[in-house]
N, C-alpha and C positions, 0 to 999 in steps of 0.2 A: 286700290287693290290690296287684298290681304297679303300678309307676309307669306312668301312661299316656303314650303317645307320640303326637305329631301325625302326621297323614297326610303321608307323603312318598313319593317315587318314586325307586327306584334298582335297576337290574338286575331289572326286573319284580317288585319287592317292594312290598307294600302294608302300611303300618303303621297300625293303628287302635286306639283304646281297646278293651280286651277285653270291653266290655259293649255295644258299639254295633252295631245291625243296621239295615238300611235297609228301610223298609216302603213301597215304591212312592213314594219321595220323602219319606216321613215318617220321621224318626229316632226309634227306639224304644229305651228303656233296658231291657236284659234281661241276666240273668246268664248269659253264654256266652263262652267263649274263642274269639276269632276267629283264623283262620289268619294267619300272617305271610308266606305264600308263594303267595298267589293271583295269578292273572293280573290285571293292572290293570283290565281290562274286566269282570271278574267280581265282583259285589257280593252279599253275603248279604241276603236280604229278611227272612226270619224262620225260626224253628224251627216245624216242622209239628206239628199235633196228633197225639197218640199213635195215633189211628185210622188214621193214614197212615204208621206205622212201616215198613210193607212196601209202600209205593207203588211202582208199576211203570209207570204210564202216566198222562199228563195231556193236557188240551187246554184252551186258553183260548178262551172264546166268550161274547159278550153280558155282559161285565164280570164273569164268573165263571171260576174255574179248576175244572175237573172232573178228579177223580182216580179211579184204580182201584188195588186191591192185587192181589198175585199169588197163586199157588197156596197153598191152605190157609186162605184168607180168604173172607169172605162175597161173594156175588154182588151187590155193591153199588157204586154210584157215589157219590162224595163231592164236594160242591160247597163252594167257599170264595169269598166275595165279595171283590172288590177295590175300594178299598184293603183290605188283608188284615184280616179280622175276628177272627182268632184262633180261630175255631170252624168245624168241618167239619160240614155237614149231610148225613146219610146218606140215599141214595135206594135202597131195596131193590128189586131186580129179581127178582120172585118166580118167573118162568118160565124163569130161566137158572141154569146151574151155572158155578162158577168152577173149571174144570179147571186152568188156568194162564193167567190174564189177564196180558198183558205190555205192551200198548200201546194207546194211543188216537190217533185221527186224525179229521180232518173234511174235508169239502168244502163246496160252497155250500149244500147242503140237509140233510146228514146228519152225525151223529157216529158213529164206528165204534169198537168194542172188539175187540181181537185176542186171542182165546183160542188163542195160538199157541206158548206155551212148551212145550219138549220136551227138558228137560235129560237125561233118561234115554234119549232117542231111541227111545221105545217107542210113539209115537203116529203111526199111519199117516195119520190125517185130523185136521186142525185146523179152526178156525172163525173167521169174522169175524161180529160182530153189528152190524147196521145199524139205527140209531135216528134217526127224524126229529127235527130240531132243534125242531120245534114241540112234541114230546113233553116237552121240558124246560120249556117255557113253560106247558104245560097240565098238567104233572105226571101224564101218562097214558102208562104204559110197557107197555100191554097188547099192543101190536102192534110186535114187533121181528122183523125178518127175519134169518134165519140163513144164512150163506154158507159151507157146508162145502167144503173143498178139500184137494188133495194136491199135493205137489211132483212134478214130472215124473220118470219112470222109477222111481216109488215110493221116491224118495230121502227119508230121514227127516232132517229138519233141526231144529236148535234156533234159534229166532228170537225176538227181543224188540223188533224195530223194523220198522215199516212206515209208509208214507204213502198216503193216499187221493188218487188223481187223479180226474178226471171220467170217464175211460174204464177205470178199473181200479185196481190196487194194486201198489206196489213193496214188496218184502220184502228185508230185509237180515239175513243170518244172523249168529249169534254164534259166531265162530270165532277162534282165537288170532292168526292171521297175516293171512289174507285174509277179506274179507267177500263172500260170494256174493250176487248180486242176482237176484231172481226177479220176474216180472211175472205177475199174475193179471188177465186181462181180465174186464170185466163179463159176466155170464151164463156164465162158464166155470167149470170145477171143477178145472183143472190149472194150477198155477203153473209157468211155464217159465223156465228159467235164461237170463238175457240178458247175463251178464258177471260180473266180479269187481272188487273194489276192494282195493288194497294198503293196508289200514288199520293193520296190525300191532297191533291191539288188539281187544278184545271189544266189539262194538257193542250198545248197550243201549237206544237211543232215536233217533227220527227225527222231523223235521217239515219243513214247507215255509214259507218266508217270503220275500216279494218275489221269487217265482219261483225262489228258490234252495233247494237241499236242504241240511239241516243234520243231522249225525249226532253222537252222543256215545258215548263208551266209555272204557275203561281198559285198561291192559296189566298184565302180570305183574310188571313192575318197580315198579308203584305210581304211575303217572302217569295223570291224567285228560285227555281230549282232546275238542276240538270240531272237527268237519270241516265246512267250508263248501264246498259243491259247486255249481258252475255247471252245471246240466244242462238248462235250458230245456224241462223236462218231456218230453225225448226218451227213447226206450228204447235209444239207442245209447250204452251205458256207456263205450265206448272214447273217446267225445268229452267225457266229464265232466272238468272241471278242478277239482281238489280241493286245498284249503288246509287244512293240519293245524295246529291251535293247541293248545299245551300250556296247560291251565287251572290246573294245580298238582298237589299231592300227593294221592293217594287217601286217605292216612291223615288228612289235614287237611280235605279237602273232604268226603269220604265216598264211598260207592259210588253214583255218578251213575246214575240209572235212567230219567229221562224228560225230554223237552224239548218246548217248544211256543213258537209265535210270540206275543209280546205285542203288538207292533206292527211296523212296517217296520224299525225300527232296534234292537229289543230282543227278546231271547229269555229265557224262563224255564227253569231247569234244576232238577230235584229230585234229592235223594239219599234213600235209605232209611236207617233207623237201623242202627248197627253198634256194636261194643264201645266204640269211641272217639268216636262221633259220634251225635247225635240226627238224626232225619229233618229235612232242611232244604230251603229253597227259595232259589235264587239268581237273579239277573238278570244277563244278559250284554248289554252295549251295544257296538254296532259304532262 
């Protein structure tokens, strides 16, 4: 084992013993090499169970983190208790198919699953699944509403990020340089383009916290980013004020896939497993 180093701060560098992870405030001893170049505000919580190696979306609610996996995996939701229990409980949704589940979101009464992935750009219609929060308490998932929709002008888009508002949904496309923003109003079936964001990276997740929008993604140069967007839940994308934060190296953090609000001052960010990294969960503190 390499000689351990104390925590220090210099040029946005964090040095930690290579076996220390943070578990919602509880320090756990695990065999895991921690990165030496993370943003100071980004801390690892834990390695995720193998059931979540291809996690693609998550939402925190009622002291649990709910996850989904993407294309090729079961139509299941996985729950993890907090503080982290080390085990994921599978909730099988028998009446749904996982064509390409890519995102989760929530509002005051519902949790949503976005079957919106379209890497090959061959899906003309995608879907949102609307689940009452009470279903998670009662363990009754027989009544799930499907919201099928298309993008305007029959445009085929690949999307891995959306947020639920009270009056509809905002979608953020996964494109190399710009992110196109679409709005789908409640009771509508056509998502309309309302603007673009100059992100210069591939957007993979979104959430709302303290009335601010947060996006995550990575670029082809191997950097991971968090975007803090002051948007006041308006559809005027031109008025959005966006702060771009470098989280660190893709090779060390992993492929970041999902983000959710933990509380007003903290976000949780997950990555899927890759050749060099297991699936992990991080906490970002403002």
